[in-house]
C-alpha positions in Angstrom: 18.9 -32.6 -17.0 17.5 -33.6 -19.7 16.7 -37.3 -21.2 13.7 -38.7 -23.3 11.6 -41.3 -21.9 9.0 -43.2 -24.2 6.4 -43.4 -21.8 3.1 -42.6 -23.5 2.1 -40.8 -20.6 -1.7 -40.8 -21.8 -4.7 -42.0 -19.6 -7.8 -42.0 -22.0 -8.5 -41.1 -25.3 -11.7 -39.4 -27.3 -12.8 -39.8 -30.7 -13.9 -36.8 -32.9 -15.7 -38.3 -36.0 -15.5 -36.1 -39.3 -17.3 -36.4 -42.4 -14.0 -35.4 -44.5 -10.1 -36.1 -44.1 -9.0 -33.3 -41.4 -6.6 -31.4 -42.8 -5.3 -28.8 -40.4 -6.7 -28.5 -37.0 -5.3 -26.5 -33.4 -6.7 -25.9 -29.9 -8.8 -23.6 -29.3 -8.0 -22.8 -26.0 -9.4 -25.7 -22.6 -12.3 -26.1 -24.3 -12.9 -26.3 -27.9 -10.9 -27.9 -30.8 -10.8 -26.7 -34.6 -10.7 -29.0 -37.8 -10.3 -27.7 -41.3 -11.5 -30.0 -44.3 -12.2 -29.1 -47.6 -14.0 -25.6 -47.1 -15.4 -25.7 -43.9 -14.0 -25.6 -39.9 -16.0 -27.7 -37.2 -15.4 -26.4 -33.5 -15.6 -29.5 -31.0 -16.0 -29.3 -27.0 -13.0 -31.1 -25.3 -14.3 -30.4 -21.8 -17.8 -30.9 -19.7 -20.6 -33.4 -21.1 -20.5 -32.2 -24.9 -17.0 -33.9 -24.7 -16.0 -34.2 -28.5 -19.3 -33.2 -29.3 -19.9 -30.4 -32.5 -20.1 -26.6 -31.0 -20.2 -25.0 -34.6 -19.2 -25.3 -37.8 -18.7 -22.1 -40.5 -17.6 -22.2 -44.1 -14.2 -20.7 -45.5 -13.4 -18.9 -48.5 -11.5 -22.1 -49.7 -9.2 -24.8 -48.5 -7.3 -23.8 -45.2 -3.8 -24.0 -45.5 -2.5 -22.6 -42.0 -4.7 -22.1 -38.8 -4.1 -20.4 -35.3 -6.2 -19.6 -32.3 -5.8 -17.0 -30.1 -7.2 -17.4 -26.5 -6.8 -13.2 -26.0 -9.4 -12.0 -28.0 -10.8 -15.7 -28.3 -10.7 -15.3 -32.3 -9.3 -17.7 -34.9 -6.9 -16.3 -37.7 -7.0 -18.8 -41.1 -4.6 -18.2 -44.6 -6.9 -20.1 -47.1 -6.4 -20.6 -50.9 -9.2 -20.2 -53.5 -8.2 -20.4 -57.4 -4.5 -20.1 -56.3 -4.6 -16.9 -54.4 -4.4 -16.6 -50.6 -6.6 -14.9 -48.2 -5.7 -14.3 -44.5 -8.7 -13.9 -42.4 -10.1 -13.9 -38.7 -13.0 -15.3 -37.6 -14.5 -13.5 -34.2 -17.3 -13.8 -31.9 -17.5 -17.8 -33.3 -19.4 -19.3 -30.2 -22.6 -17.3 -31.4 -22.9 -19.4 -34.0 -24.9 -22.4 -33.3 -26.1 -23.2 -36.5 -24.4 -23.6 -40.3 -27.2 -21.5 -42.1 -26.7 -18.8 -39.2 -26.2 -15.1 -40.5 -22.2 -14.0 -40.6 -20.9 -10.8 -41.0 -18.1 -10.0 -43.5 -16.0 -6.7 -42.8 -12.8 -5.6 -43.7 -10.1 -4.6 -41.3 -10.2 -1.6 -39.8 -14.0 -0.7 -41.0 -15.5 1.3 -39.2 -19.1 0.1 -37.7 -21.6 2.7 -36.9 -23.4 2.6 -34.5 -27.3 1.4 -35.9 -25.9 -1.6 -37.0 -24.1 -2.5 -33.8 -27.2 -5.0 -32.6 -26.1 -7.0 -35.5 -22.9 -7.9 -34.4 -24.2 -9.2 -30.4 -25.2 -12.3 -31.4 -23.4 -13.5 -34.9 -20.0 -14.4 -36.3 -18.0 -11.5 -37.5 -15.3 -12.8 -40.6 -12.6 -10.0 -40.3 -10.6 -9.9 -44.3 -7.3 -9.2 -44.4 -6.2 -8.0 -47.4 -2.6 -8.2 -48.2 0.3 -6.9 -51.0 2.1 -10.6 -50.9 0.5 -14.1 -50.1 0.5 -15.1 -46.5 2.6 -18.0 -46.0 2.8 -18.7 -42.0 0.6 -16.9 -39.0 1.4 -16.0 -35.2 -1.0 -15.2 -32.8 0.8 -13.4 -29.8 -0.3 -15.5 -26.2 -0.8 -12.4 -24.3 -1.9 -9.4 -25.9 -3.6 -11.0 -29.1 -1.8 -9.5 -31.8 -1.1 -10.8 -35.2 1.8 -11.6 -36.9 1.7 -12.6 -40.3 4.9 -13.9 -42.2 5.3 -13.2 -46.3 7.8 -13.5 -48.7 10.8 -11.0 -47.6 8.7 -9.6 -44.9 6.2 -9.9 -41.9 3.2 -8.2 -40.9 2.2 -7.5 -37.4 -2.0 -6.6 -37.3 -2.8 -5.2 -33.9 -5.8 -6.4 -32.0 -7.9 -3.6 -30.8 -11.7 -2.8 -29.9 -14.0 -0.5 -31.5 -16.1 1.2 -29.2 -19.8 1.2 -30.2 -21.2 2.8 -27.4 -21.0 2.4 -23.4 -22.4 -0.9 -23.8 -21.0 -2.7 -26.6 -17.8 -2.6 -28.7 -16.5 -5.1 -31.1 -13.0 -6.9 -31.9 -11.0 -5.1 -34.6 -7.1 -5.0 -36.1 -4.9 -2.3 -37.4 -1.8 -2.9 -39.3 0.6 -1.5 -37.7 4.2 -2.4 -38.5 5.9 -4.0 -41.5 9.0 -5.6 -40.8 11.3 -6.1 -43.7 13.3 -9.1 -44.1 16.0 -9.9 -46.4 17.6 -13.5 -47.4 15.0 -15.4 -45.7 11.5 -16.7 -46.3 9.4 -18.1 -43.6 8.3 -21.0 -42.8 7.3 -20.8 -39.5 6.8 -17.9 -37.2 6.0 -17.3 -33.5 5.2 -13.8 -32.4 4.9 -13.4 -28.2 5.0 -9.3 -26.3 7.3 -8.0 -28.7 9.8 -11.2 -29.7 9.6 -12.3 -32.9 11.3 -15.7 -34.1 11.2 -16.8 -38.0 12.1 -20.1 -39.7 13.3 -21.0 -43.0 14.3 -24.8 -43.5 17.6 -24.4 -42.3 17.7 -21.1 -40.1 16.3 -19.6 -37.3 16.0 -16.0 -36.5 14.8 -14.1 -33.2 14.6 -10.5 -32.9 13.3 -8.4 -30.3 10.9 -5.2 -31.2 11.7 -2.5 -29.0 9.3 0.0 -28.0 11.3 2.7 -26.1 13.0 5.5 -28.7 16.4 6.2 -28.6 18.1 9.4 -28.6 14.6 10.9 -29.0 14.1 10.2 -32.3 10.6 10.3 -33.5 8.8 7.7 -35.6 8.3 7.9 -39.0 6.7 6.0 -42.1 10.1 5.2 -44.0 11.5 1.9 -43.4 14.3 2.1 -40.6 17.5 -0.4 -41.7 19.4 -1.6 -39.2 23.2 -2.3 -39.5 24.4 -4.7 -41.4 28.5 -4.9 -41.1 28.1 -8.2 -44.0 25.4 -7.3 -45.9 27.9 -6.3 -48.9 29.9 -9.6 -48.5 26.7 -11.7 -48.4 25.3 -9.8 -51.9 28.5 -11.2 -53.7 27.9 -14.9 -52.1 24.8 -14.4 -53.2 25.8 -13.2 -56.8 28.5 -15.8 -56.8 25.7 -18.7 -55.5 24.1 -18.0 -58.7 26.6 -18.2 -61.3 27.6 -21.4 -60.1 24.5 -22.9 -59.0 24.1 -25.1 -62.4 27.4 -26.8 -62.2 27.6 -26.9 -58.4 25.3 -27.6 -54.9 26.8 -25.3 -52.8 25.9 -25.0 -48.6 26.5 -22.7 -46.5 28.5 -24.0 -43.1 26.4 -23.6 -39.9 26.6 -20.8 -37.5 25.4 -19.7 -34.4 25.5 -16.1 -33.5 24.2 -15.1 -30.0 23.3 -11.8 -28.7 24.6 -8.5 -30.4 26.8 -10.6 -32.7 23.5 -12.1 -34.1 23.1 -9.0 -35.5 26.1 -10.0 -38.4 24.3 -12.3 -39.7 24.2 -11.0 -43.1 20.2 -11.2 -42.4 19.0 -7.4 -43.0 15.8 -6.4 -40.8 13.9 -3.1 -41.7 11.1 -1.9 -39.7 8.2 0.2 -41.5 5.5 1.8 -39.1 2.1 1.9 -40.4 -0.1 2.3 -37.5 -1.9 5.4 -36.2 -0.2 8.2 -34.2 -2.0 7.6 -31.2 -1.4 3.6 -31.3 -0.5 2.5 -27.3 2.4 0.4 -28.5 5.1 1.5 -31.0 8.3 -0.3 -32.2 11.1 1.9 -33.0 13.8 -0.6 -33.2 15.4 -4.2 -33.3 17.2 -6.0 -31.0 18.8 -9.5 -32.7 19.1 -12.2 -30.3 19.6 -15.2 -32.4 20.8 -16.0 -35.5 21.4 -20.1 -36.0 21.9 -21.7 -39.7 22.2 -25.4 -40.1 23.9 -27.1 -42.9 22.5 -30.2 -45.0 24.4 -33.4 -45.4 26.3 -33.5 -48.2 25.9 -36.9 -48.9 22.6 -36.0 -50.5 22.2 -34.0 -54.1 18.8 -33.1 -53.4 17.4 -31.6 -50.1 14.1 -33.8 -48.5 12.2 -32.9 -45.9 14.5 -35.1 -43.7 16.8 -32.1 -42.9 14.3 -29.5 -42.8 13.4 -27.4 -39.4 10.3 -27.7 -37.7 8.1 -27.4 -34.8 9.2 -23.5 -34.1 7.4 -21.9 -30.8 8.1 -19.2 -28.1 6.8 -20.6 -24.7 6.6 -17.4 -21.9 6.7 -17.8 -18.4 5.0 -15.7 -16.2 4.9 -14.5 -12.9 1.1 -14.4 -12.0 0.1 -18.1 -14.0 -1.5 -18.4 -16.8 -3.4 -16.7 -19.2 -6.6 -15.2 -19.0 -8.9 -13.8 -21.3 -12.7 -12.6 -21.7 -14.7 -12.3 -24.9 -14.3 -8.2 -24.4 -11.2 -8.4 -22.6 -7.3 -8.8 -23.8 -5.8 -10.6 -21.6 -3.8 -8.9 -18.4 -0.2 -7.6 -18.4 2.3 -10.2 -16.6 5.5 -9.6 -15.7 7.8 -11.9 -18.6 10.0 -13.9 -16.0 11.6 -15.9 -19.0 11.0 -16.7 -22.7 12.1 -20.2 -24.1 12.2 -20.3 -28.1 11.6 -24.2 -29.4 12.8 -25.6 -32.7 13.4 -29.0 -33.9 15.4 -31.2 -36.8 14.1 -34.4 -37.6 16.5 -36.2 -34.9 17.5 -33.1 -32.8 15.7 -30.6 -30.8 17.1 -27.1 -29.1 15.9 -24.9 -26.4 16.9 -21.1 -26.1 16.4 -19.2 -23.1 15.8 -15.2 -24.8 15.3 -13.0 -21.9 17.9 -11.1 -20.2 20.6 -13.6 -22.0 21.0 -15.5 -24.6 21.6 -19.3 -24.1 21.1 -23.0 -25.3 19.6 -24.6 -22.2 18.8 -27.8 -23.7 19.2 -30.2 -26.7 17.2 -33.1 -27.2 18.2 -36.4 -29.0 15.4 -38.2 -30.2 15.4 -42.1 -31.1 13.7 -41.9 -34.5 13.0 -39.1 -37.0 10.7 -36.4 -35.6 7.5 -35.0 -37.6 6.4 -32.7 -35.2 7.3 -31.7 -31.5 5.3 -29.6 -29.0 6.9 -28.1 -25.9 4.6 -26.8 -22.6 5.6 -26.0 -19.5 5.9 -29.9 -18.1 6.5 -31.8 -21.3 7.9 -31.9 -24.7 5.6 -34.0 -26.8 7.1 -35.5 -30.1 5.5 -37.3 -33.2 8.0 -39.3 -34.2 7.5 -41.2 -37.4 6.8 -44.4 -35.8 3.8 -42.7 -34.3 4.8 -42.9 -30.4 4.2 -40.4 -28.2 1.4 -38.5 -30.6 -1.0 -36.5 -28.6 -3.6 -36.7 -31.5 -3.5 -39.2 -35.1 -5.6 -39.7 -38.0 -7.0 -42.9 -39.1 -7.4 -44.2 -42.7 -11.2 -45.2 -42.5 -11.8 -48.5 -44.9 -13.8 -48.2 -47.7 -17.1 -48.9 -46.1 -16.9 -46.1 -43.4 -18.3 -43.1 -44.6 -15.9 -40.8 -42.2 -12.9 -40.0 -40.8 -12.0 -40.2 -36.4 -9.4 -37.8 -35.3 -8.3 -39.1 -31.7 -8.0 -36.9 -29.1 -5.6 -37.9 -26.2 -5.8 -36.9 -22.5 -2.4 -37.1 -20.5 -2.4 -38.8 -17.6 -1.9 -36.7 -14.2 1.2 -35.5 -13.4 1.2 -37.2 -9.6 0.5 -40.9 -11.9 3.1 -40.4 -13.9 5.6 -39.4 -11.2 4.5 -42.8 -9.7 5.0 -44.8 -12.5 8.8 -43.2 -12.9 9.2 -44.0 -9.1 8.3 -47.3 -9.8 10.3 -47.6 -12.6 13.1 -46.3 -10.6 13.3 -49.1 -8.5 15.1 -51.5 -10.4 18.2 -48.7 -10.5 18.0 -48.6 -6.7 20.1 -51.8 -5.5 22.6 -51.2 -8.4 23.8 -47.3 -6.7 23.9 -46.1 -10.3 23.2 -42.3 -11.9 20.2 -43.5 -13.4 18.2 -43.7 -10.5 18.6 -40.0 -9.5 18.4 -39.3 -13.3 14.6 -40.4 -13.6 13.6 -39.3 -9.9 14.7 -35.9 -11.0 12.7 -36.2 -14.1 9.9 -37.1 -11.9 10.8 -34.1 -9.5 10.8 -31.6 -12.2 7.3 -32.7 -13.8 5.9 -32.1 -10.6 7.7 -29.1 -10.1 6.5 -27.8 -13.3 2.8 -28.6 -12.7 3.0 -26.7 -9.4 4.2 -23.4 -11.2 0.7 -23.5 -12.6 -1.1 -24.3 -9.4 -3.6 -22.0 -9.8 -5.8 -23.6 -12.6 -6.0 -26.6 -9.9 -8.4 -27.9 -7.9 -7.6 -27.3 -4.2 -7.6 -31.2 -3.9 -5.5 -31.7 -6.9 -2.8 -29.1 -5.4 -2.9 -30.8 -1.7 -2.0 -33.9 -3.9 0.4 -33.0 -6.1 2.3 -31.1 -2.8 2.4 -34.3 -1.1 3.7 -36.1 -4.2 6.0 -33.2 -4.5 7.3 -33.8 -1.0 7.7 -37.2 -1.7 10.1 -36.6 -4.5 12.1 -34.7 -2.8 12.5 -37.5 0.1 13.5 -40.3 -2.6 16.0 -37.8 -4.0 17.1 -37.0 -0.3 17.9 -40.6 0.0 19.6 -41.1 -3.3 21.9 -38.3 -2.5 22.5 -39.5 1.2 23.2 -43.2 0.0 25.1 -42.8 -3.4 28.9 -41.4 -3.4 28.4 -38.8 -5.8 30.0 -35.2 -6.7 26.7 -33.5 -5.9 26.2 -35.4 -2.2 25.3 -31.9 -0.9 22.3 -31.8 -2.4 20.6 -34.3 0.1 19.9 -31.5 2.3 17.9 -29.1 0.5 16.0 -32.1 -0.7 15.9 -33.4 2.5 14.4 -29.7 3.9 11.9 -29.8 1.1 10.4 -33.0 1.8 9.2 -32.0 5.0 11.0 -35.3 6.8 12.4 -34.7 10.3 15.5 -35.3 11.0 14.3 -39.0 12.9 12.4 -39.9 10.3 15.6 -39.3 7.9 17.3 -41.4 10.0 14.9 -43.8 10.2 14.4 -44.5 6.6 18.7 -44.4 6.2 20.2 -47.9 5.0 23.7 -48.1 7.2 24.0 -51.5 6.7 25.8 -53.1 3.5 26.2 -56.4 1.6 28.7 -57.6 3.2 27.2 -56.9 6.6 29.6 -53.6 7.3 28.6 -50.0 7.9 29.5 -47.3 5.7 27.9 -43.7 6.2 28.6 -41.7 2.7 29.0 -38.3 2.7 25.7 -36.6 2.0 23.8 -38.6 4.9 26.8 -36.8 7.1 26.4 -33.4 5.6 23.0 -33.7 5.9 22.8 -34.6 9.6 25.9 -32.0 10.5 24.1 -29.1 8.5 20.8 -29.9 10.5 22.2 -30.5 13.9 23.7 -26.7 13.5 20.5 -24.9 12.3 18.9 -25.1 16.2 16.1 -27.4 14.6 13.0 -27.4 17.6 13.4 -31.5 17.2 15.2 -34.0 19.7 16.6 -37.0 18.9 15.4 -40.0 21.0 18.7 -41.7 22.8 18.9 -44.3 20.8 18.8 -42.0 17.8 21.5 -39.6 19.3 23.8 -42.2 20.1 23.5 -43.5 16.3 24.5 -40.3 15.4 27.4 -39.9 17.7 28.6 -43.3 16.5 28.0 -42.0 12.8 30.6 -38.8 13.3 33.1 -40.7 15.4 33.6 -43.5 12.4 32.7 -40.7 9.6 34.0 -37.3 10.6 35.4 -37.6 14.6 36.3 -33.9 14.7 33.4 -33.0 14.5 31.6 -35.0 17.2 32.7 -32.2 20.0 30.2 -29.8 18.2 27.5 -32.5 17.5 27.2 -33.0 20.9 26.5 -29.4 21.3 23.1 -29.4 19.4 20.0 -29.0 21.1 19.0 -31.8 19.0 20.9 -34.3 21.0 20.0 -33.2 24.4 18.9 -36.9 25.0 22.6 -38.5 24.6 23.6 -40.1 27.5 26.0 -38.5 28.9 28.3 -41.9 29.8 27.9 -42.7 26.2 29.1 -39.6 24.9 31.9 -39.2 27.2 32.9 -43.0 26.2 33.7 -41.3 22.6 35.2 -38.2 23.4 37.7 -39.9 25.6 38.8 -42.4 22.3 39.5 -39.2 20.5 42.9 -38.3 19.4 43.0 -34.8 20.2 46.5 -34.2 18.4 44.8 -33.0 14.9 42.5 -30.4 16.5 41.9 -28.2 19.2 42.1 -30.1 22.5 40.0 -27.4 24.0 37.0 -28.1 22.5 36.9 -31.5 23.6 37.8 -30.4 27.5 35.0 -28.0 27.7 32.7 -30.6 25.9 33.9 -33.2 28.3 33.1 -30.4 30.6 30.0 -30.4 30.0 28.8 -34.0 29.9 30.4 -34.3 33.8 27.5 -31.5 34.7 24.9 -33.8 33.1 26.5 -36.5 34.7 26.8 -35.2 38.0 30.7 -35.4 38.5 31.6 -31.9 40.3 35.3 -32.9 40.8 35.4 -34.0 36.7 33.9 -31.1 35.9 36.3 -28.8 38.1 39.6 -30.9 36.7 38.9 -30.2 32.8 38.1 -26.5 33.5 41.4 -26.3 35.5 43.3 -28.2 32.6 43.6 -24.9 30.5 44.3 -21.2 31.2 41.2 -18.9 31.2 42.2 -17.4 27.9 42.4 -20.9 26.1 39.0 -21.3 27.7 37.4 -18.7 25.9 38.9 -19.4 22.8 36.9 -23.2 23.1 33.8 -21.5 23.4 34.4 -19.2 20.6 34.7 -22.2 18.1 31.7 -23.7 19.8 28.9 -21.0 21.3 26.7 -23.6 21.4 28.5 -24.8 25.3 27.2 -21.8 26.5 24.4 -20.3 24.4 21.1 -22.7 22.6 18.0 -21.3 20.8 14.9 -23.4 21.0 11.5 -23.0 19.3 13.2 -19.2 18.7 13.8 -18.8 22.3 17.7 -18.5 24.0 18.4 -20.8 26.2 22.1 -20.5 28.8 23.3 -24.4 28.9 24.2 -25.9 31.9 27.5 -25.3 31.7 26.6 -21.6 31.4 24.6 -21.7 34.7 27.5 -23.3 36.5 30.1 -20.6 35.6 27.6 -18.1 36.2 28.5 -19.3 40.2 32.0 -20.2 40.3 33.6 -18.3 36.9 31.7 -15.5 36.6 34.5 -13.3 34.7 35.0 -16.2 32.3 31.6 -16.6 31.3 31.6 -12.3 30.4 35.0 -12.9 28.8 33.5 -15.8 26.8 30.2 -14.0 25.7 32.2 -10.6 24.6 34.6 -12.9 22.8 31.5 -14.7 20.8 30.5 -10.9 20.1 34.2 -9.8 18.7 33.6 -12.7 16.5 29.9 -12.4 15.3 29.1 -15.5 17.0 26.4 -13.7 18.6 24.2 -10.3 18.5 24.0 -7.8 20.6 20.4 -8.1 21.6 21.1 -12.1 22.1 23.6 -11.3 24.4 21.6 -9.1 26.9 18.4 -11.8 26.6 21.2 -14.4 27.2 22.6 -12.5 30.7 18.7 -11.8 31.6 17.7 -15.5 31.1 20.3 -16.4 32.8 20.0 -14.9 36.0 16.2 -15.3 36.2 15.4 -11.8 35.4 12.4 -10.2 33.3 12.5 -7.9 30.7 13.1 -4.7 32.6 15.5 -5.7 35.2 19.3 -5.8 34.6 21.5 -8.0 36.4 24.8 -7.6 37.5 26.8 -9.8 35.3 24.9 -8.0 32.5 26.2 -4.8 33.4 29.4 -6.0 33.6 29.1 -7.3 30.1 28.4 -3.4 29.0 31.7 -2.5 31.2 33.8 -5.1 28.9 32.3 -4.1 25.8 33.2 -0.1 26.3 36.6 -1.4 27.3 37.2 -3.8 24.4 36.0 -1.0 21.9 33.7 -3.3 19.9 33.6 -2.2 16.6 29.7 -3.0 16.1 28.7 -1.3 19.2 27.3 2.1 19.1 29.2 4.0 21.8 26.7 6.2 22.7 23.6 3.7 23.0 26.4 1.6 25.2 26.6 4.9 27.0 23.1 5.0 27.4 22.4 1.6 28.4 25.0 1.8 31.6 24.1 5.6 32.6 20.6 4.0 32.9 21.3 1.2 35.2 23.7 3.2 37.3 21.2 6.1 37.6 18.2 3.4 38.3 19.9 1.8 40.7 21.4 5.1 42.8 17.3 6.7 43.1 16.2 3.1 44.2 19.4 3.0 46.6 19.2 -0.8 45.3 22.7 -2.8 45.0 24.0 -4.9 42.7 22.6 -8.5 42.6 26.0 -9.7 42.3 29.8 -8.4 43.2 30.8 -6.2 40.2 33.7 -7.6 38.3 35.2 -4.3 38.0 35.6 -1.1 40.2 35.8 2.1 39.0 39.3 2.5 39.4 40.0 -0.5 36.8 37.9 1.1 34.3 39.2 4.5 34.8 42.9 2.6 34.3 41.7 0.3 31.4 38.9 2.6 29.5 39.7 6.0 27.8 35.7 6.4 28.4 35.9 6.5 32.0 37.4 9.5 33.0 39.3 10.6 36.2 36.6 12.0 38.6 37.2 16.0 39.2 38.9 16.3 42.7 36.1 18.8 43.3 33.8 15.7 43.5 35.5 14.0 46.1 35.3 17.0 48.8 31.6 17.0 47.3 31.3 13.0 48.2 33.6 13.5 51.6 30.9 16.0 52.7 28.5 13.6 53.2 29.5 11.4 56.5 25.9 9.3 55.7 26.0 8.5 52.3 25.8 4.5 51.8 28.3 2.8 51.2 26.3 0.0 49.1 26.5 2.2 45.7 29.2 3.9 45.9 30.6 2.0 43.1 27.5 2.8 41.0 27.9 6.9 41.4 32.1 6.5 41.3 31.1 4.8 38.1 28.6 7.2 36.4 31.0 10.4 37.6 33.5 8.7 36.2 31.8 8.5 32.8 30.3 11.9 32.6 33.6 13.1 33.0 35.1 11.4 30.0 35.9 12.2 26.8 33.3 10.4 24.6 30.2 11.3 27.0 27.1 13.1 25.3 26.2 15.2 28.3 22.4 16.5 26.3 22.0 12.6 26.1 21.5 12.1 29.5 19.6 15.1 31.2 16.4 14.2 30.6 17.1 10.9 32.7 18.2 12.4 35.4 14.8 13.0 37.0 14.9 10.0 38.9 18.2 11.1 40.9 17.2 13.9 42.8 19.5 16.3 44.5 18.4 16.1 48.2 21.3 13.8 48.7 24.8 14.3 47.9 25.1 11.6 45.2 22.2 13.5 43.3 23.8 16.7 43.8 27.2 15.9 42.3 25.7 14.3 39.3 23.4 17.0 38.8 26.3 19.4 39.7 28.6 17.4 37.3 26.2 17.5 34.3 25.6 21.6 34.6 29.5 21.9 34.9 30.0 20.1 31.5 27.2 22.2 29.7 29.2 25.1 30.9 26.3 26.4 33.1 28.8 27.4 35.5 27.2 30.4 37.5 24.4 28.0 38.1 27.3 25.4 39.9 28.2 28.0 41.8 25.0 29.1 43.2 24.1 25.3 43.8 27.7 24.7 45.5 27.5 27.7 47.8 24.0 26.8 49.0 24.5 23.3 49.2 28.5 22.5 49.7 30.8 25.6 50.3 33.3 23.7 51.4 33.6 22.3 48.0 33.2 25.7 46.2 37.3 26.6 46.1 38.4 23.7 44.8 35.6 23.5 41.9 36.5 27.3 41.3 40.5 26.1 41.4 39.3 23.3 38.8 36.7 24.9 36.5 37.1 28.6 36.8 40.3 29.3 34.2 41.1 30.8 31.2 38.2 32.6 29.7 35.9 31.7 32.8 38.1 33.2 34.8 36.6 36.3 35.4 33.9 34.5 37.3 36.4 34.4 40.3 35.7 38.1 40.8 32.4 38.6 38.8 30.3 36.0 40.1 32.1 34.3 43.3 33.5 37.1 45.2 30.2 38.9 45.3 28.1 36.0 45.9 30.4 35.6 48.8 30.3 39.1 50.0 26.7 39.0 49.6 26.2 35.6 51.9 28.3 36.9 54.8 26.6 39.8 55.1 23.8 38.0 55.5 24.9 35.6 58.1 24.2 32.6 59.2 25.4 29.0 60.4 27.5 28.8 57.2 29.2 32.3 57.8 32.8 30.9 58.6 32.7 28.7 55.7 31.8 31.8 53.3 34.5 33.8 55.4 37.4 31.1 54.4 36.1 31.0 50.8 36.0 34.2 50.6 39.6 34.7 51.7 40.6 32.1 49.3 39.0 34.1 46.4 40.7 37.5 47.3 44.1 36.2 46.9 43.1 34.6 43.8 41.9 37.8 42.6 44.5 40.0 43.8 46.8 37.7 41.7 44.6 38.6 38.5 43.8 41.7 38.5 45.6 45.2 38.4 45.0 47.5 41.8 42.7 49.8 40.2 40.6 46.9 39.0 41.0 45.0 42.2 39.8 48.6 44.0 36.7 48.1 41.6 35.6 44.6 42.7 35.6 44.9 46.4 32.1 45.9 48.0 31.6 49.6 49.1 30.6 48.8 52.7 33.0 46.5 53.4 35.5 46.7 56.7 39.3 48.4 55.2 41.2 46.5 57.6 40.0 43.3 56.1 41.1 44.1 52.8 44.3 45.7 53.1 46.3 43.1 53.3 44.9 42.0 49.6 45.3 45.4 48.2 48.8 45.7 49.7 49.9 42.4 47.8 48.3 43.9 44.7 50.2 46.7 44.9 53.3 45.4 45.4 53.2 42.5 42.8 53.9 44.7 39.9 57.3 45.7 42.1 58.4 42.2 43.1 57.8 41.1 39.0 
């Protein structure tokens, strides 16, 4: 958004007296001004107590044609003319020249200074002569590295800034001619150079190039010219010859052309690189990338070209991440990340701004009301000197005959804050008219402050604080505009109000809802802002009056959003009677009636009307109620100051309909309305438990997650949560704080992760007649999980330590885990010792297939041994031995069967099994 304003943003002016007419002048960084007149250059102070006072003066070789100052290296470059010959010189260490008669050292570029003469350079100005084979036309200094680019006819010469190290304590600034860029078919009038980017301009053409420092395809650098591709060169050569043949009789004008990116290489302008630097030079340029070629056509109504149709004010403006440039007298400026680079150039009535980093595109076109003479682009302003002399940053005054000198006026731009305030005052003239002009002008004022803040490291703390305050105020003004005016960009009210730092209550207080006819209208921007703000869980509670006003606004503007609005934590102070009256007026035929029902139920609780609450909750089936909570999660869960806060409705459901509550939270998880950790915290807070205590409702949720098979839930992590809780309650003999919603049988029937409990486990558990029935369900669920197909048994072993084997419950879990790990022999020993009645059911279930040999290799010998030892369990062992012999007699041949029988056994006891084993072959 660009518009030109004749605001004359200048706060003061200073007068610089000059004895001779100033011919050229340029800035010398932030503290100096150079003025060339005749064969002399004077430097004036522009800051501090010596404002506009001469700092130094030095003579030039001849009349100065062009001046350029480099903050990097702190030197002044000049093109000078003497006896119709032009010279290029650089003035170094100029700050040391206190008087005009001080000694000056003149040396050639690249001249090696010997150590004995080093002291003479420390406190005197040096002039570096830079001889060229062709006359220099224009110059440009890189604002980052200080390299000097010189424009000549058909070529550009690059002098790299470097330092000659004399000794450990002293070095001097010097240059090295490192590159020649040969350019055909265009003669530069102005050039600009910045970290490898080159812009050159003729009277009607602009060319932007990028010098690439990375070699392609591993090619080496040579000192022969390397040409770029020119598919239009042959055509251009023919056209050039034709132009020469016909120029005596016709005025031939080429048509306008704009080529961006790679297409600009087809402009017909030939570019050739010739490396002239030393082999050890740090930065070398190998290739040229064409970025932009633009050609303008003159007005054909004129037969003779005039200055009115020529380009001027070519400039590359870099934007860096680290802020403004820094430099020292003996250091180059620091390397910075180039965020963006802009190129500006201008015709007398139109200015053009292009972005040339990453992509090449036209950013802005500036239309001038009057013919421009010169323009300068800064991050904040485009300063234009027009023919009427309005908007100028410096102007010359012709003295009367009686006066002995000239005056150069230095004007100071007023502070961005002051200019911003003037623009805001001016915008008030459009405020009541409700036009786009108000937004346009305030946007310009906002961008002014924003640009100033980008360079905030150059500001004093007080100035920065003032800028920030004005910036927030400008955001508030723009928020007001977009909230009140019916525009296609009304949604911008939200980000501007957010950046302003205004609270929602302050925005509502400053909003003007009453029209001229007394009616009320709420524009889209304000509704959009309030709606989104109420969705963001702001830690701001509106007063009862403002909350009622918000409800009224949405009842008029967006009634469908009313249930959602009432669920916002910011609307906590709404009178429930007021809310209920507006909810009752809603026509629920057009949108979900379930959401209105749940909102009414929540408001009935706030009113203390439990009968109304129950009636509303009974008006829909449970699954529809779950859908309603998914539509508006804040009916159950809210956040305040970063903490989860269950609602009053959630607390009520915990006591009256816990199944609905768990199903609703599960539905929120399925629809990505709440995360896993948020759901866990919600139930802990709701049930009044600390972080280390797990309420049964949370266990119910975990079990429901397993049943539902949520894709985002990590299965083993969920197993770990459940088994940890089951084990903890079994080890502490701690019953659930509420009745579980699902039994182990329910889970086995509904979820494949819960397996059927092995039969021998039931025999083991039934042997303990003194078992506490209060934790039977936890034990069954844990056993079922271990018996399931998905459980990673190895992961649970480290957590079984609290569950001791001194009771049947702990024993069953340990034996189950050992069985799943295929530690059958250890399980046989444990069961024979602790519960012999379970050994045969265990063997029947587990000792199959490849484990069948354990019947006669492990179980039979163990039983015989324990019977021989005697004891109170002898009868149980004997009964188990008989069952074991029956199985072994079926499985083994007679000879093998005889080999496994004990040698000292009673023959009469084993005889029936031997007879069966011998007869089974004939029976089959």
